[in-house]
N, C-alpha and C positions, 0 to 999 in steps of 0.2 A: 505495502502501499504506499501512495505517495505521501508525503511527511509535508504537515500544512495544507492539506485538499479541503479541509472544511473550517468556515471561519470560524473565530475566535466567539464563544456561546458564554455572554455572562451576563450582571445583573446591572439594570438601569433602574431609574426612577423617571416614572411616565405622571405629566401633572397635565389632568384636566380642565377644561377653560371656567372653572369655578373655583380652581385653587387648589383643590381636591389631588393628592397623591398616592400612588401605589406603585411598590416597586415588583419588580418583571424578569426574567429572563430576555435576551436578545441578542441579535448580532448585531442592535444601531450602535454604533461609537464605541465608546472604551468603556471599560468596566467604570460605574460611575456616574456614567453621564444623565443628565437628563432630558427627556423628550418630551416640549411644548404641546400639546395637540391644540389647534386653531378651530379643528370642526370636532364632536365628539357626542354623544348620545344625548347630550344635554341641550347642544345646540342646532343640531343637525335635522331638517326640516321632514327626513324619511323617520327619525324618531317622535318628533315633535307634531304630530296631526298633520303628515303628508298627505294623507288623502281629504282632508278640510281643504286644503291648500290646491290642490287640483282641480276640485269643485269652485273654487274663487276665482280659477283663472279661466274657468267656462269651456273646460274640457270638459265635463257630462255635457252642456248642453251641445259642444258640437259631434259629440257622439253619439247622441238622441239624434240631432239633424240629421247624420249620414247613414245611422243607422237605423233609426228608430226607436221607440221607448220598449223593446224587449224585456226591460226589468219592471217594467210598472203592469199592474193590474189591466190597464188600456189596451195594452198589446195587442189583443185578440180580434178587437173591436176597430182597430187600423186595418188589420187585415182583411176582415171583410167588406169593411167601405171601398179598399181598393179592389174588390172581386166584382162588385156592384156596380 
């Protein structure tokens, strides 16, 4: 086996956006380095009401305009109206 084939795996400190810190093992930096996060579960929209933001941006209405509102109870009525 080659020497130095694998990166150094050591302990670092991760600092979340709210200042919370925890220690983990990583190949990032050197032993004892601090990794400060810009995005984490406390700030990213995927964890902070991401589906609500999609509705706010009008994505749901665009989808319904294109494909119809088959997710709602009135979907069957629209199909019947188009057949007549």
